[in-house]
C-alpha positions in Angstrom: 104.3 152.8 97.5 101.1 151.3 98.8 100.4 148.8 101.5 98.3 146.0 100.1 97.8 143.6 103.1 96.9 144.3 106.7 97.0 140.8 108.1 98.2 139.8 111.6 100.3 137.1 110.0 103.7 137.5 108.6 103.6 137.6 104.8 106.5 136.9 102.5 107.6 135.5 99.1 105.2 137.6 96.9 104.9 136.6 93.3 102.6 137.8 90.4 100.0 135.5 88.8 100.3 135.4 85.0 97.2 137.6 84.5 98.9 140.5 86.4 95.8 141.1 88.5 96.6 139.0 91.5 99.6 138.4 93.8 100.3 135.2 95.7 102.3 135.1 98.9 103.1 132.9 101.9 101.2 133.6 105.1 103.1 132.5 108.2 101.3 131.8 111.5 102.9 130.9 114.8 106.5 131.1 115.9 109.6 128.9 115.7 109.0 125.2 115.2 105.2 125.7 115.3 105.1 128.0 112.3 102.4 127.2 109.7 102.7 128.2 106.1 99.8 128.7 103.7 99.8 130.1 100.2 97.3 132.9 99.8 96.2 135.0 96.8 95.4 138.7 96.8 93.0 140.0 94.1 94.2 143.5 93.3 90.8 144.6 91.9 88.7 143.5 94.9 91.5 143.4 97.5 90.1 140.1 98.7 92.5 137.6 100.1 91.8 133.8 100.0 93.6 130.5 100.1 95.2 129.6 96.8 93.7 126.1 97.1 91.4 124.1 99.3 92.8 123.2 102.7 96.0 121.3 102.2 96.9 118.7 104.8 100.6 119.9 105.0 102.3 123.2 104.8 102.4 125.2 101.6 104.8 128.0 100.7 106.9 129.6 98.0 104.3 129.7 95.1 105.2 129.9 91.4 102.9 129.8 88.4 103.0 128.3 85.0 102.6 130.9 82.2 100.9 128.3 79.9 98.6 126.2 82.1 96.4 126.7 85.2 99.1 125.3 87.5 100.7 126.6 90.7 104.0 125.0 91.8 104.8 125.3 95.5 106.9 123.8 98.3 105.0 121.4 100.5 105.8 119.8 103.8 104.0 116.7 105.0 104.9 113.7 107.1 107.8 112.7 104.8 109.6 116.1 104.6 109.8 118.8 102.0 108.5 118.2 98.4 107.7 120.0 95.2 104.0 120.0 94.6 101.6 121.2 91.9 98.1 122.5 92.3 95.8 122.3 89.2 93.3 125.2 89.5 90.7 123.7 87.1 90.8 120.1 88.5 91.4 121.4 92.1 93.9 118.7 92.6 97.3 118.7 94.5 100.0 116.3 93.3 103.4 115.8 94.9 106.1 115.6 92.2 109.1 114.7 94.4 107.7 112.6 97.2 110.4 111.6 99.7 113.2 113.4 97.8 113.7 116.5 100.2 113.0 119.0 97.4 111.8 122.6 97.3 111.5 125.9 95.4 109.9 125.0 92.0 110.3 127.7 89.3 108.5 127.3 85.9 110.4 128.0 82.7 109.2 131.0 80.6 107.3 128.7 78.2 105.9 126.5 81.1 107.5 123.3 79.7 110.0 122.7 82.5 110.3 123.2 86.2 113.6 124.0 87.9 113.8 123.0 91.5 116.2 122.2 94.4 116.8 118.7 95.5 119.2 117.1 98.0 118.6 113.6 96.7 122.0 113.3 95.0 124.5 114.7 97.5 122.5 115.5 100.7 123.1 119.2 100.2 121.2 120.8 97.3 121.4 120.9 93.5 119.4 122.5 90.7 117.3 119.9 89.0 114.8 120.0 86.0 111.6 118.0 85.4 108.4 118.2 83.4 105.3 119.7 85.0 103.9 116.2 85.5 107.0 115.1 87.5 108.6 113.1 84.7 112.1 113.2 83.2 113.9 114.4 86.4 117.5 115.6 85.5 120.2 116.8 87.8 121.5 120.1 86.3 124.2 121.2 88.7 126.6 118.5 90.0 128.6 120.3 92.6 128.8 118.0 95.6 130.8 120.5 97.7 128.1 123.3 97.6 124.5 124.1 98.3 122.8 125.3 95.1 119.5 127.1 95.7 117.0 129.7 94.4 116.8 128.9 90.7 115.4 131.5 88.3 115.1 131.2 84.5 116.4 133.6 81.9 113.8 135.0 79.4 115.0 132.7 76.6 115.1 129.6 78.8 118.8 129.0 78.0 120.2 129.8 81.4 119.2 129.5 85.1 120.7 131.8 87.7 121.0 130.5 91.2 122.7 131.1 94.6 125.4 128.9 95.9 127.4 128.5 99.1 129.8 125.9 100.6 127.6 125.9 103.8 123.9 126.4 104.4 123.4 127.4 108.1 120.3 129.6 108.1 121.6 131.4 104.9 124.6 132.7 106.7 128.1 132.9 105.3 129.1 133.7 101.7 126.6 133.1 98.9 127.5 133.9 95.3 125.4 134.0 92.1 126.1 131.4 89.3 124.7 130.7 85.9 124.1 127.2 84.6 123.5 126.6 80.9 120.5 124.4 80.5 121.9 122.7 77.4 125.3 121.4 78.4 125.1 122.0 82.2 128.1 124.4 82.2 128.3 126.5 85.4 130.0 129.9 85.5 130.3 132.5 88.3 128.2 135.6 87.8 128.6 137.6 91.0 130.4 137.2 94.3 130.3 140.2 96.6 131.5 140.2 100.3 128.0 139.7 101.5 125.2 137.2 100.7 124.0 137.2 97.1 120.6 135.5 97.5 117.2 135.2 95.8 118.0 136.2 92.2 115.1 137.0 89.9 115.5 137.4 86.1 113.3 139.6 84.0 
């Protein structure tokens, strides 16, 4: 085990970049309601840490990367609430894909053709949705009005998405279980339900 960062800020949500030589994470400054979130990138060869993109007017957190294009998906917060956003590394442009929908946690499919994300647009709670990387063809994948469905992660063959679900979402307390949804057909099945909180699944 080796410590990689020695910042004064809190650091969380680490994720590999596709080249395997860099790690992105969310840096958190401040406390409580004044917290500021910024996506940073650590170069493992030089150990340099820098912003993942030019200064962004809102908050940026929870990065995820396309395996096929120079794109970073992230959760953004501006004046209109939480949104899924994309940063294009070559064009150096940020685009909000779900403006005004109260959406978060984008996760690219293994071929980079789709993004799974969480949106409360349909039921005010949270469902897993799909869309193209340009924000088109938004489709509601889970239609479970009685639950909060969060933290999507793709299977290696892009046929399934694993996610966490709970009948209540109060600071992630209570019982959370893992479910699978079949992308083609939208069939949802229970995967794991322990007495504790089954959260943040990741599929390799």
